[in-house]
C-alpha positions in Angstrom: 6.9 10.5 8.2 6.1 10.4 12.3 4.2 7.9 14.6 1.0 9.6 16.4 -0.6 7.1 18.9 -4.2 8.3 19.8 -7.2 6.5 21.4 -10.8 6.2 20.2 -14.1 5.2 20.8 -15.2 1.8 19.5 -18.1 2.9 17.4 -15.6 6.0 15.7 -12.7 2.7 15.7 -15.1 0.5 13.9 -16.3 3.2 11.6 -12.5 4.2 10.5 -12.5 0.2 10.0 -14.8 0.0 8.1 -14.4 3.2 5.8 -10.7 2.0 5.5 -11.4 -1.5 4.1 -14.1 -0.3 1.7 -12.1 2.8 0.3 -8.2 0.7 0.7 -9.6 -2.5 0.8 -7.1 -4.8 2.8 -4.0 -3.3 2.2 -1.1 -2.0 4.7 -1.4 1.4 5.9 -5.2 1.7 4.8 -6.3 3.7 8.4 -3.3 5.7 7.7 -4.2 7.0 4.5 -7.8 7.3 5.7 -7.2 9.8 8.8 -4.4 11.6 6.5 -7.1 12.4 4.1 -9.0 13.1 6.5 -6.6 15.6 8.5 -5.5 17.3 5.1 -9.5 18.0 4.4 -10.2 19.5 7.8 -6.6 21.5 7.6 -7.9 23.5 4.5 -11.4 24.1 6.2 -9.6 25.8 8.6 -7.4 27.8 6.6 -10.3 28.5 4.8 -8.7 27.4 1.6 -10.8 26.9 -1.7 -12.3 23.7 -2.2 -10.1 21.0 -3.7 -11.3 18.4 -6.2 -9.6 15.1 -6.6 -10.3 12.5 -9.1 -9.2 8.7 -8.2 -9.0 5.7 -9.9 -8.4 2.5 -8.8 -8.0 3.9 -5.1 -5.1 6.1 -6.6 -5.1 9.8 -6.5 -5.2 10.9 -10.7 -5.9 14.4 -10.7 -6.5 17.4 -8.5 -7.4 20.9 -9.1 -9.5 24.0 -7.1 -12.3 23.7 -10.2 -14.6 20.6 -11.4 -13.6 22.3 -15.0 -10.0 22.3 -14.2 -10.3 18.7 -12.8 -12.2 17.8 -16.1 -9.3 19.6 -18.3 -6.6 17.9 -16.7 -8.6 14.3 -17.4 -8.7 15.1 -20.7 -5.5 16.2 -21.0 -4.3 12.5 -19.2 -6.5 10.4 -21.5 -8.9 9.4 -18.5 -12.6 9.5 -18.8 -14.3 10.9 -16.3 -17.0 8.2 -15.6 -14.4 6.2 -14.5 -13.1 8.2 -11.5 -14.5 8.9 -8.2 -14.6 12.8 -7.6 -14.0 14.0 -4.1 -14.0 16.9 -2.6 -12.4 19.0 0.6 -15.8 20.4 1.4 -19.2 19.2 1.1 -20.9 20.6 -1.9 -25.2 21.3 -1.0 -27.1 19.3 -3.3 -29.0 20.8 -5.8 -32.8 20.8 -5.6 -35.1 21.4 -8.3 -39.0 21.3 -8.5 -42.2 21.4 -10.7 -42.8 19.7 -14.0 -40.0 19.1 -16.3 
């Protein structure tokens, strides 16, 4: 494991600390976890990798898959209810917009 020292603007540092506290609480290494997750996502975008979906339960990684269908299958096999997890993708998906009467 390596150590890197970086400088951030006050605005970015404040936002980083807020996200780390929200996602991982006051645990030791929370900021490192956020940075590592963000860098992995960024590297996958640079390399043109497919979208990866990750399921987290109680801030711990439960499952990972290349499609939502595969992720649902893995969760079923592990006996985890999909409504009990937070699903995150490495690439932001466009929301589906519907208009008209339903």
